[in-house]
N, C-alpha and C positions, 0 to 999 in steps of 0.2 A: 503493500501499500504506501505510494508516491505522495509527498508533499498536495495539497494541505489534508490528506486523509490518514493521517498518522495518531499514535497514542499521544504525541507530544501537545497535537494540537486537540484533544479528546473528539476527535470526529470518527474514530474507530466503533463498533458496536460490539462489545464482548469479545474480540479477539477473531469472531467469524464474519464481519461484514462493516459495512459504512452505517454512521450515525446519520439520518437523512435531518433529523429535526430534534432540538435537545431545548427543552424549555425546562426551567426551573426557577421559581419567584416565593416568596413569602407576598401571600395577598391579605392586606390589613383595610376592610370598609373603613371609610372615613365614619365618623362619631355622626350619629344621627341617621346614617345613611342605609337604607334597603339594601342587602345583597341581593343579586340578582343572579340565577342560575348557579351552576357548580364549576369552581375554579379551583382543577387537581395542582397541587403543589409542586406537581413535576410530571414532564410527559418527555419519554425518550422513546424515538421511533427510529428502528432501523431495520437493515435487511442483509441477509446471508448474500457473499459472492459467491456461492452456488446457485442457490435459486434465487429468481429476480423475486423481490418483495415492494417493487418502488411501486407507490401510487401512480397512476395518471389522473392527471386535474386539467380541466381546459377554465379558459379566460374567456366569459360573452360579453359582446359588446361591439361597438362600433370601431372602425380600426381605419383613417383614409391614409393613405400614403399618399406625400404630395409628389408635385410633378420634378420639383427639385427644392433643394434645401434636405434639412434632416428630418424625420420620424419622431416627435418626441411623446411619449406618453408614460404614464406614470402606474406601476402597479400597486394596489392597495391588499394589505393582509387583514384581515376579517380574526381578529383573536376569539370573539367570540363562538365562530365557529369552530376555530380550532378546539375550546374548549369544549363544545357541546359535542364535538366529534369523540373526542378523548374522554368523556364521560357516557357516552351512549352504550345502551344496556345491551350489548353484543357478548357473547359467550367467547371469547378467544382461547379456551385452553385445548384444542384441538386444531390450530390453525398448522398449517402443513407448511414445513419449513423453519419451523421456530421452534428452538432448542425450549422442551418444556420447563426446564431449571430456569428460564429466565424469568418463566410467568410468576416466579416467588417475590419480584420486584413491583410495586405497584405503579411506578414511571412506566416501564416495560407494559404492563398492561393497558395502562392508558394510552400509550403510543401505539400498539398494537390495534385499539380500537378506532384511534383517529387513522392510522393506515388502512382499516378497514371501510372507515367512512368518508375520506377525503374526497371520491370520486363523486359522490353525491349532493356535497356541500359547496356552497360558495363561496368557498374560502379567497380564491382572488377574484379582483376585478379593477377595472382599468380606472382610473383616476380622473380628475379633467385635465 
């Protein structure tokens, strides 16, 4: 595994593949605010180098290519959709290609739920 996918970059995934998404945070709702939805403390989504487990996502929306000049378009990420996918009610215990021993970690379970849900969720959108 070459740079940047190395142990030093923390982008390898338990020595068996690559880490495609790593989220870790401490969520403290503001005083007096109502918490909306579930926010997992960590999500580690990875995949094997032998079995392709990379989720496929699409971005829908208009894209106009100018006759000259540079096309500039921003891509926005919805963390609400990431959290919803990571906390979806999915049984990941029999996921093919995933070492069952890894499922003892909550962050890996959340990551596998997200990986399976990503193609169904509008995680990315075009910005203005």
